[in-house]
MARPAZA-892648 format. One record per residue (C-alpha): residue in one letter; chain; residue number from 0; x negated, y negated, z negated. Coordinates in Angstrom, 1 decimal. Layout:
residues N
NODE,rest,kette,nr,east,north,up
NODE,A,A,NUM,X,Y,Z
...
This chain:
residues 179
NODE,rest,kette,nr,east,north,up
NODE,M,A,0,-29.5,-19.5,14.8
NODE,D,A,1,-28.8,-23.2,15.1
NODE,I,A,2,-25.0,-22.7,15.1
NODE,P,A,3,-23.5,-23.5,11.7
NODE,E,A,4,-20.8,-20.8,12.1
NODE,A,A,5,-23.5,-18.2,12.9
NODE,R,A,6,-25.6,-19.3,9.9
NODE,A,A,7,-22.4,-19.0,7.7
NODE,F,A,8,-21.7,-15.5,9.1
NODE,I,A,9,-25.3,-14.4,8.4
NODE,L,A,10,-25.2,-15.7,4.8
NODE,H,A,11,-21.8,-14.2,4.1
NODE,W,A,12,-22.8,-10.9,5.6
NODE,G,A,13,-25.7,-10.9,3.2
NODE,E,A,14,-23.4,-11.6,0.3
NODE,M,A,15,-21.0,-8.9,1.3
NODE,G,A,16,-23.9,-6.5,1.7
NODE,T,A,17,-24.7,-6.8,-2.0
NODE,E,A,18,-21.0,-6.0,-2.7
NODE,W,A,19,-21.3,-2.8,-0.6
NODE,G,A,20,-24.6,-1.8,-2.2
NODE,V,A,21,-26.8,-3.0,0.6
NODE,N,A,22,-29.8,-5.3,0.0
NODE,R,A,23,-29.0,-8.9,0.9
NODE,S,A,24,-32.0,-9.2,3.2
NODE,V,A,25,-31.0,-6.0,5.1
NODE,A,A,26,-27.5,-7.3,5.6
NODE,Q,A,27,-28.7,-10.6,6.8
NODE,I,A,28,-31.2,-9.0,9.3
NODE,H,A,29,-28.3,-6.9,10.6
NODE,A,A,30,-26.1,-10.0,11.0
NODE,L,A,31,-28.8,-11.9,12.9
NODE,L,A,32,-29.4,-9.0,15.2
NODE,Y,A,33,-25.7,-8.4,15.7
NODE,L,A,34,-25.2,-12.0,16.8
NODE,S,A,35,-28.3,-12.0,19.0
NODE,T,A,36,-28.0,-11.5,22.8
NODE,Q,A,37,-31.7,-10.8,23.1
NODE,P,A,38,-34.0,-8.4,21.3
NODE,R,A,39,-35.9,-10.0,18.4
NODE,H,A,40,-39.3,-9.2,17.0
NODE,A,A,41,-40.0,-9.0,13.3
NODE,E,A,42,-41.9,-12.3,13.1
NODE,E,A,43,-38.9,-14.1,14.7
NODE,I,A,44,-36.6,-12.5,12.2
NODE,C,A,45,-38.8,-13.7,9.4
NODE,E,A,46,-38.8,-17.2,10.7
NODE,K,A,47,-35.0,-17.3,11.4
NODE,L,A,48,-34.1,-16.0,8.0
NODE,G,A,49,-36.9,-17.2,5.9
NODE,L,A,50,-37.8,-13.7,4.7
NODE,A,A,51,-41.2,-12.2,3.9
NODE,R,A,52,-42.6,-9.8,6.5
NODE,S,A,53,-42.4,-6.9,4.1
NODE,N,A,54,-38.7,-7.5,3.5
NODE,V,A,55,-38.0,-7.6,7.2
NODE,S,A,56,-40.1,-4.5,7.9
NODE,N,A,57,-38.3,-2.6,5.1
NODE,G,A,58,-35.0,-3.9,6.2
NODE,L,A,59,-35.5,-2.9,9.8
NODE,K,A,60,-36.4,0.6,8.7
NODE,E,A,61,-33.3,0.8,6.6
NODE,L,A,62,-31.1,-0.4,9.5
NODE,Q,A,63,-32.7,2.1,11.8
NODE,S,A,64,-32.1,4.9,9.4
NODE,Y,A,65,-28.4,4.0,9.6
NODE,Q,A,66,-28.8,4.1,13.4
NODE,I,A,67,-27.1,0.7,13.8
NODE,V,A,68,-30.4,-1.1,14.8
NODE,R,A,69,-32.9,0.3,17.3
NODE,R,A,70,-36.3,-0.6,18.4
NODE,V,A,71,-36.8,-1.6,22.1
NODE,H,A,72,-39.7,-2.7,24.1
NODE,V,A,73,-39.9,-6.0,26.0
NODE,E,A,74,-42.0,-6.0,29.1
NODE,G,A,75,-45.1,-8.0,28.7
NODE,D,A,76,-44.9,-8.1,24.9
NODE,R,A,77,-46.7,-5.5,22.8
NODE,R,A,78,-44.6,-6.1,19.7
NODE,D,A,79,-41.6,-4.0,18.8
NODE,H,A,80,-38.3,-5.8,19.3
NODE,F,A,81,-35.0,-4.8,17.7
NODE,I,A,82,-31.3,-4.9,18.8
NODE,A,A,83,-28.1,-4.1,16.8
NODE,D,A,84,-25.3,-1.9,17.9
NODE,T,A,85,-22.4,-4.1,18.8
NODE,D,A,86,-19.7,-1.4,19.2
NODE,L,A,87,-17.9,-1.9,15.9
NODE,W,A,88,-16.3,1.5,15.8
NODE,D,A,89,-19.6,3.2,16.6
NODE,M,A,90,-21.2,1.1,13.9
NODE,L,A,91,-18.5,2.0,11.4
NODE,M,A,92,-18.8,5.7,12.1
NODE,K,A,93,-22.6,5.6,11.8
NODE,I,A,94,-22.5,3.8,8.5
NODE,T,A,95,-19.9,6.1,7.0
NODE,A,A,96,-21.8,9.2,8.2
NODE,E,A,97,-25.0,7.9,6.6
NODE,R,A,98,-23.3,6.8,3.4
NODE,K,A,99,-21.6,10.2,3.2
NODE,R,A,100,-24.9,12.0,3.7
NODE,R,A,101,-26.6,9.8,1.0
NODE,E,A,102,-23.8,9.5,-1.6
NODE,I,A,103,-21.0,12.0,-1.2
NODE,D,A,104,-22.9,15.1,-0.1
NODE,P,A,105,-25.3,15.1,-3.2
NODE,T,A,106,-22.2,14.5,-5.4
NODE,I,A,107,-20.4,17.5,-4.0
NODE,Q,A,108,-23.5,19.6,-4.4
NODE,L,A,109,-23.9,18.6,-8.0
NODE,L,A,110,-20.3,19.1,-8.8
NODE,R,A,111,-20.4,22.5,-7.2
NODE,E,A,112,-23.4,23.5,-9.3
NODE,L,A,113,-21.8,22.1,-12.5
NODE,S,A,114,-18.5,23.9,-11.8
NODE,Q,A,115,-20.4,27.2,-11.2
NODE,S,A,116,-22.4,26.6,-14.4
NODE,L,A,117,-19.3,26.0,-16.4
NODE,D,A,118,-17.3,28.9,-14.9
NODE,G,A,119,-16.3,31.4,-17.5
NODE,R,A,120,-18.0,29.6,-20.4
NODE,T,A,121,-16.1,29.5,-23.6
NODE,D,A,122,-18.3,27.1,-25.5
NODE,I,A,123,-17.2,24.2,-23.3
NODE,P,A,124,-13.9,22.3,-23.9
NODE,E,A,125,-11.4,23.3,-21.3
NODE,H,A,126,-10.7,19.7,-20.3
NODE,V,A,127,-14.4,19.2,-19.3
NODE,R,A,128,-14.4,22.3,-17.1
NODE,E,A,129,-11.0,21.4,-15.6
NODE,R,A,130,-11.9,17.8,-14.9
NODE,I,A,131,-15.2,18.6,-13.3
NODE,S,A,132,-13.6,21.2,-11.2
NODE,R,A,133,-10.8,18.9,-10.1
NODE,M,A,134,-13.3,16.2,-9.2
NODE,H,A,135,-15.2,18.7,-7.1
NODE,D,A,136,-12.0,19.8,-5.3
NODE,F,A,137,-11.0,16.2,-4.8
NODE,I,A,138,-14.3,15.0,-3.3
NODE,G,A,139,-14.6,18.2,-1.3
NODE,T,A,140,-11.1,17.6,0.1
NODE,L,A,141,-12.0,14.0,0.9
NODE,A,A,142,-15.2,15.1,2.7
NODE,N,A,143,-13.2,17.7,4.7
NODE,W,A,144,-10.6,15.0,5.7
NODE,Y,A,145,-13.5,12.7,6.7
NODE,A,A,146,-14.9,15.5,8.9
NODE,D,A,147,-11.5,16.0,10.6
NODE,V,A,148,-10.9,12.3,11.2
NODE,R,A,149,-14.5,11.9,12.5
NODE,R,A,150,-13.7,14.3,15.3
NODE,L,A,151,-10.7,12.3,16.5
NODE,P,A,152,-11.2,10.2,19.7
NODE,K,A,153,-11.9,6.6,19.1
NODE,S,A,154,-8.6,5.6,20.8
NODE,T,A,155,-6.7,7.8,18.3
NODE,L,A,156,-8.5,6.3,15.4
NODE,V,A,157,-7.7,2.8,16.6
NODE,T,A,158,-4.0,3.7,16.9
NODE,L,A,159,-3.9,5.3,13.4
NODE,M,A,160,-5.6,2.2,12.0
NODE,K,A,161,-3.1,-0.1,13.7
NODE,L,A,162,-0.2,2.0,12.5
NODE,G,A,163,-1.4,1.6,8.9
NODE,G,A,164,1.1,2.8,6.3
NODE,R,A,165,3.8,3.2,9.0
NODE,V,A,166,2.1,6.5,9.9
NODE,A,A,167,3.7,8.0,6.8
NODE,R,A,168,7.0,7.9,8.6
NODE,L,A,169,5.8,10.8,10.7
NODE,L,A,170,5.2,13.0,7.7
NODE,P,A,171,7.9,14.9,5.7
NODE,G,A,172,9.2,12.6,3.0
NODE,G,A,173,7.2,9.8,4.5
NODE,S,A,174,10.2,7.4,4.8
NODE,K,A,175,10.0,7.0,1.0
NODE,V,A,176,6.7,5.1,1.1
NODE,K,A,177,6.1,2.9,-2.0
NODE,S,A,178,6.0,-0.9,-1.4
């Protein structure tokens, strides 16, 4: 991209990606494709971002696994081309679903196994058993909340997000929200 603001966005997205646990190159590839109006092939991505072909190939696979980038074919060109999802809500939902699958689900499974292993044991300090159990319950509740929210229509999610903390007024005792 020859637009300074676009280059700044791509660089910043790469930096933010590292803060979110995403490889810088992967985030930059995503940013470039997100800003692109035309499908781009891997060699073009390498050239625009100054990345090695292997980085771009691995990055595209990663982005496709999140389902926020997809491969398309361009008539008359045998190379694979790629485009990014530009629906921000759809992108958010896909990313959170994949992160949940990769990070939260295995944690819940491990905590379940640990809780079952500790259940009824007297050779383990009570606080260890209690804290692992509480963590399992907490993350399980969070995952259930996520599943409920995920089923809401996009328009409802947007409204809830725009309401922010004011949504608490709709709940019993919600008028006493901390500042």
